[in-house]
C-alpha positions in Angstrom: 65.1 -43.4 12.0 62.9 -41.2 9.1 59.8 -42.1 9.2 58.4 -40.8 6.3 54.2 -40.8 5.7 53.6 -42.1 2.1 49.5 -40.2 0.9 47.1 -39.6 -1.6 43.6 -40.0 -3.1 42.8 -43.3 -5.2 44.8 -43.6 -8.3 46.9 -41.1 -7.3 50.1 -43.2 -7.5 50.7 -43.7 -4.0 52.1 -47.5 -5.5 54.7 -46.0 -7.4 55.8 -44.5 -4.3 56.1 -47.2 -2.7 57.7 -48.7 -5.0 60.9 -45.8 -6.0 60.9 -46.0 -2.0 61.7 -49.6 -1.7 64.0 -49.3 -4.6 66.3 -46.6 -2.9 66.9 -49.5 0.1 63.4 -47.1 2.0 61.8 -50.2 3.6 57.3 -49.5 3.4 54.5 -51.0 5.0 51.7 -50.9 2.7 48.2 -50.3 4.3 46.2 -51.8 1.4 48.4 -55.0 1.7 48.3 -55.0 5.2 44.4 -55.2 4.8 44.8 -57.8 2.1 46.0 -60.4 4.6 44.6 -59.8 7.7 40.5 -60.7 5.2 43.1 -62.9 3.4 44.5 -65.2 7.1 43.4 -63.7 10.1 40.2 -65.4 11.6 39.5 -63.2 14.4 38.9 -61.3 11.5 37.3 -63.3 9.1 34.8 -64.4 12.3 34.2 -60.6 12.0 33.3 -59.8 9.9 31.0 -63.2 8.8 28.5 -61.8 11.9 28.3 -58.6 10.3 28.3 -59.3 6.5 27.9 -63.0 5.7 27.3 -62.7 2.7 30.8 -61.0 1.6 32.2 -65.2 2.5 31.7 -67.0 -1.3 33.2 -70.4 -0.3 34.3 -69.9 2.5 36.0 -67.1 2.1 35.8 -63.1 2.2 35.4 -62.1 -1.2 36.8 -58.4 -1.6 34.8 -57.4 -3.9 31.4 -58.8 -2.4 32.2 -57.0 0.6 33.2 -53.6 -0.6 29.9 -53.6 -2.4 28.3 -54.7 0.9 29.7 -52.1 3.0 30.1 -48.9 0.3 26.5 -48.4 0.3 26.2 -47.5 3.7 29.0 -45.6 5.9 28.0 -46.9 9.6 28.7 -50.2 7.3 31.9 -48.3 6.1 33.0 -47.3 9.8 32.2 -50.7 11.4 34.6 -52.6 9.2 37.3 -49.9 9.5 36.8 -50.5 13.3 37.2 -54.6 12.5 40.3 -53.7 10.8 42.7 -50.3 12.2 43.6 -52.1 16.0 45.6 -55.5 14.0 46.5 -52.8 10.7 48.4 -50.2 13.4 49.0 -53.6 15.6 51.2 -55.0 12.2 52.9 -50.9 11.4 54.2 -50.8 15.2 55.9 -54.1 14.6 56.9 -52.5 11.2 58.5 -50.1 13.0 60.3 -51.4 15.2 62.0 -54.4 13.4 63.2 -51.8 10.9 64.3 -49.3 14.6 66.6 -52.3 15.7 68.2 -53.1 12.5 69.5 -50.0 12.0 67.3 -48.3 9.4 67.6 -44.6 8.3 64.7 -44.5 7.0 60.6 -46.2 6.2 58.6 -45.4 4.9 54.0 -45.7 6.2 51.8 -46.0 3.1 48.6 -44.8 4.8 45.5 -43.5 2.2 43.4 -42.1 5.2 47.0 -40.7 6.5 45.5 -37.4 8.1 42.2 -38.4 8.4 42.7 -41.1 10.8 45.4 -38.5 12.2 48.5 -41.0 11.4 50.2 -37.7 10.1 50.9 -36.8 13.7 53.5 -39.8 14.2 55.7 -39.6 10.7 58.9 -36.4 10.8 57.5 -36.7 7.2 54.8 -36.8 4.5 54.9 -37.1 0.4 51.9 -36.4 -0.8 51.2 -38.3 -4.7 49.5 -36.1 -6.4 47.5 -36.5 -9.8 44.6 -34.6 -11.4 41.2 -35.9 -10.6 40.5 -37.1 -14.8 43.6 -39.1 -14.7 43.2 -41.0 -11.2 39.1 -41.5 -12.1 40.8 -43.5 -15.7 43.7 -45.8 -14.0 40.5 -46.4 -11.0 38.2 -47.4 -13.5 40.5 -49.9 -14.7 40.7 -52.0 -11.3 39.0 -55.1 -11.5 35.1 -54.6 -9.8 36.0 -51.6 -9.8 33.2 -48.4 -11.1 31.6 -45.2 -11.2 30.2 -45.6 -8.5 33.0 -46.9 -6.3 35.0 -44.5 -7.0 33.1 -41.7 -5.8 32.6 -43.0 -2.1 35.9 -43.8 -1.8 36.9 -39.8 -3.1 34.3 -38.3 -0.6 35.5 -40.5 2.2 39.1 -38.4 1.6 40.9 -35.3 1.9 41.1 -33.6 -1.4 44.2 -32.9 -2.5 43.9 -28.7 -1.7 43.7 -29.8 2.0 46.2 -32.0 1.8 48.8 -29.9 0.0 48.7 -27.4 3.4 49.2 -30.2 5.9 52.4 -32.2 3.3 56.4 -31.2 3.9 56.4 -32.7 -0.2 53.7 -32.7 -3.0 55.0 -35.4 -5.9 53.6 -35.7 -8.8 52.3 -38.5 -10.3 51.2 -38.3 -13.5 52.5 -39.6 -16.7 56.1 -38.4 -15.9 56.8 -41.9 -14.2 60.4 -40.5 -14.5 60.5 -37.1 -12.9 58.6 -38.8 -9.9 61.0 -41.1 -8.9 63.8 -38.2 -8.9 61.8 -36.1 -7.0 61.7 -39.4 -4.2 65.3 -39.6 -4.6 65.9 -35.4 -3.5 63.1 -36.3 -0.5 65.4 -38.7 0.8 68.8 -36.7 0.2 67.6 -33.5 1.1 66.2 -35.4 4.7 69.2 -37.0 5.2 71.3 -33.9 5.7 69.9 -33.0 9.4 70.9 -34.9 12.3 69.8 -38.3 12.6 66.2 -38.9 15.0 65.2 -42.1 17.1 61.4 -43.0 16.8 60.1 -43.1 21.0 58.2 -46.6 20.1 55.1 -44.6 19.7 52.2 -45.4 17.8 48.5 -45.2 19.0 46.7 -49.0 19.7 43.3 -47.4 17.4 42.0 -44.3 15.8 38.6 -45.2 14.4 37.6 -42.0 16.7 39.7 -39.9 15.2 37.9 -40.3 12.5 37.2 -37.1 10.0 34.8 -37.2 6.7 
């Protein structure tokens, strides 16, 4: 089973690439969706966040916008949030991989924004980069509910830039306005990997990667 990592800056088009892979029959694990689920349903995580950031709870539930406002102002708080969420995120990814390998899947994809920053790239056989010019990424992100220019700058600062990522990835897929071209490139990536000898995932996946976090 080939493990394909999907990464890129905020607003670069990772979600579009994920949907493209899924439309071609490749199961995709989304880190963002998993974290949203954990914040909304995991009792242990909710308890920990209530201890650290009680103001993030509105009407008994975590308000992600408020939580974001609280942690993005302080780098140490952002690291604390990552340390709270990442162990269960990583466990979810491992369960996903085990399930799909047991089902005989040829490919799976992991959508991980901080793939290189936390060192998860070494567990992927191939890495695909969603690449979009900064001005267009900013335009996309600022359309999102609750997003501000200040938040965008913080998120962007926490991530590698495209020049750094391009040196590490196997494939770069431009995800500007030509979505048809990006979809064709996804199909090309799968066709190319299909020509290689089958690979079996050995079951290795970290418990925690927060200590490996690089700025």
